[in-house]
C-alpha positions in Angstrom: 107.5 108.6 119.2 110.6 108.7 121.4 111.7 112.1 122.5 115.4 113.0 121.9 117.0 115.8 123.8 119.1 118.5 121.8 122.4 117.0 123.0 121.4 113.5 122.1 121.4 112.4 118.5 119.0 109.8 117.2 121.0 107.0 115.5 118.5 107.0 112.6 119.5 110.6 111.9 123.1 109.6 111.2 122.4 107.0 108.5 122.9 108.8 105.2 122.4 106.0 102.8 121.9 102.2 102.7 122.3 101.9 98.9 124.5 98.9 98.0 126.8 98.9 95.0 125.1 95.8 93.7 121.9 97.8 93.4 123.5 100.7 91.4 123.1 101.2 87.7 125.5 103.8 86.3 124.6 106.0 83.4 126.0 104.7 80.1 128.3 107.7 79.9 130.0 106.8 83.2 132.2 103.8 83.9 133.2 102.3 87.3 136.8 103.3 86.5 135.7 106.9 86.0 134.0 107.0 89.3 136.8 105.2 91.1 139.3 107.8 89.7 137.3 110.7 91.1 137.0 109.0 94.5 140.7 108.1 94.6 141.6 111.7 93.8 140.0 112.7 97.2 141.7 110.0 99.3 144.9 110.2 101.2 147.0 108.1 103.5 145.4 109.8 106.5 141.8 109.1 107.5 139.1 111.3 105.9 135.4 111.4 106.7 133.2 109.6 104.2 131.0 112.8 104.1 134.1 114.7 102.8 134.9 112.1 100.1 131.3 112.0 99.0 130.9 115.8 99.0 134.1 116.6 97.0 133.5 113.7 94.6 130.0 115.1 94.0 131.5 118.5 93.2 133.9 116.8 90.7 131.0 115.0 89.1 129.0 118.2 88.8 131.9 120.0 87.3 132.2 117.3 84.6 128.5 117.0 84.1 128.5 113.4 85.4 125.0 112.5 86.6 125.9 110.6 89.8 124.3 111.1 93.2 126.0 111.2 96.6 124.3 107.9 97.4 125.9 106.2 94.4 129.3 107.6 95.3 129.0 106.4 98.9 127.9 102.9 97.7 131.1 102.8 95.6 133.2 103.9 98.5 131.7 101.1 100.6 132.4 98.6 97.8 136.0 99.7 97.6 136.4 99.1 101.3 134.6 95.7 101.1 136.9 94.5 98.3 140.0 95.7 100.2 141.0 98.4 97.8 140.8 101.1 100.4 140.6 101.1 104.2 137.5 102.1 106.2 136.5 102.6 109.8 133.1 102.9 111.3 129.7 102.3 109.8 130.1 103.6 106.3 126.4 104.2 105.9 126.9 107.0 108.5 129.0 109.4 106.4 129.8 111.9 109.1 130.7 109.1 111.6 133.0 107.0 109.4 136.3 107.4 107.6 138.3 106.0 104.7 141.9 106.2 103.5 144.2 104.7 101.0 145.6 101.4 102.0 148.7 101.5 104.2 151.9 100.3 102.5 
C-alpha cells in the first residue's frame, strides 16, 4: 500500500462513479426526459460542479419519490456532455473536480 500524506489526495479517492449511461436501466416510472428536466433545472450558463448538480438533482428526485441514485444522475450528466447537449470540463467521473454548464449561445 502506498502512503499518502494528509495534504496529498489519492487520485482513486476522487473518482465518484464510473457508471455509464448505456449500463443504466431506469425504473418504469421514470423517463429519460423526466431525469433530464431535473438535471437541466440545476444548470446555468456559468460552470457548476458536477457534485452540486448531482446533489441537488438527488434532492429533487427524493422530494418527488423518484428512485434514482446519484450514480445514475452522474451517468446521465456525462451522457448529456458526450452528446453535446451541455458543456463539461474535467473528468466527469470525479464529481468534485469537474464542472458542467448549459451550452454557450
